[in-house]
C-alpha positions as CSV (number, residue, x, y, z in Angstrom):
1,M,258.3,236.9,129.3
2,E,260.8,234.9,131.3
3,I,261.8,231.3,131.2
4,T,261.4,230.2,134.8
5,E,262.2,226.5,134.5
6,V,264.1,224.2,132.1
7,R,264.0,220.4,132.5
8,V,266.3,218.4,130.4
9,F,265.9,214.7,129.7
10,P,269.0,213.3,128.0
11,V,268.7,210.4,125.5
12,S,271.4,208.4,123.9
13,E,270.6,208.5,120.2
14,E,272.8,209.5,117.2
15,K,271.2,212.9,116.5
16,L,268.6,213.4,119.2
17,K,270.4,214.3,122.4
18,A,267.6,215.3,124.8
19,Y,264.0,216.2,125.3
20,V,263.3,219.4,127.1
21,T,260.4,221.0,128.9
22,I,260.3,224.7,129.5
23,T,258.1,226.9,131.7
24,F,257.4,230.6,131.1
25,D,256.6,232.9,133.9
26,D,255.8,230.0,136.3
27,C,252.4,229.6,134.4
28,F,252.8,228.2,130.9
29,V,254.6,224.9,130.0
30,V,255.9,223.8,126.6
31,R,256.9,220.1,126.4
32,D,258.8,218.0,123.8
33,L,261.4,220.5,122.6
34,K,264.3,218.5,121.3
35,V,268.1,219.1,121.4
36,I,269.4,217.9,118.1
37,H,273.0,217.4,116.9
38,G,272.9,218.7,113.3
39,N,275.6,219.4,110.7
40,N,276.5,222.7,112.3
41,G,276.3,221.6,116.0
42,L,273.5,221.5,118.5
43,F,270.2,223.3,118.0
44,V,266.7,223.3,119.5
45,A,263.8,221.9,117.6
46,M,260.3,223.0,118.6
47,P,257.6,220.4,119.4
48,S,255.9,219.2,116.2
49,K,253.2,216.8,115.0
50,K,253.2,214.5,112.0
51,R,250.6,215.4,109.4
52,K,248.7,213.1,107.1
53,D,251.0,213.8,104.2
54,G,254.0,212.7,106.3
55,S,255.4,216.2,106.9
56,F,255.9,217.7,110.3
57,R,254.4,221.0,111.6
58,D,255.5,222.8,114.7
59,T,252.8,222.8,117.4
60,A,254.4,225.7,119.3
61,H,257.1,228.1,118.1
62,P,258.5,231.6,118.7
63,L,257.2,234.3,116.3
64,N,260.5,236.2,116.1
65,N,264.2,235.6,116.1
66,E,264.8,237.3,119.5
67,T,262.5,234.9,121.3
68,R,264.0,231.9,119.4
69,E,267.5,232.9,120.4
70,M,266.4,233.4,124.0
71,I,264.9,229.9,124.1
72,E,267.7,228.2,122.3
73,S,270.5,229.8,124.4
74,R,268.8,228.9,127.7
75,V,267.9,225.4,126.6
76,L,271.4,224.7,125.3
77,S,273.0,226.1,128.4
78,E,270.8,223.9,130.7
79,Y,271.6,220.9,128.4
80,E,275.3,221.4,128.8
81,K,274.9,221.7,132.6
82,E,272.9,218.5,132.7
83,I,275.3,216.4,130.6
84,S,278.3,217.6,132.6
85,R,276.6,216.2,135.8
86,T,276.0,212.7,134.4
87,P,279.0,210.4,134.0
């Protein structure tokens, strides 16, 4: 599985830094990943949905750490490229 496209949509909020859409193998899209500035720096949050009890549950997420790290490193790399292009 390969990430074939990453689209970054920066926002100017305190913790939320961008929304991201990723495409796998030119045939599967995952929208609404988020780049968040947390206590330990930037990280990628998976798309989630609010439940009736007020908690959030991921609607799509990697099943192992290797895939999570692949997604996070690629998304953060593309995020850094995008913000370096905008003044």
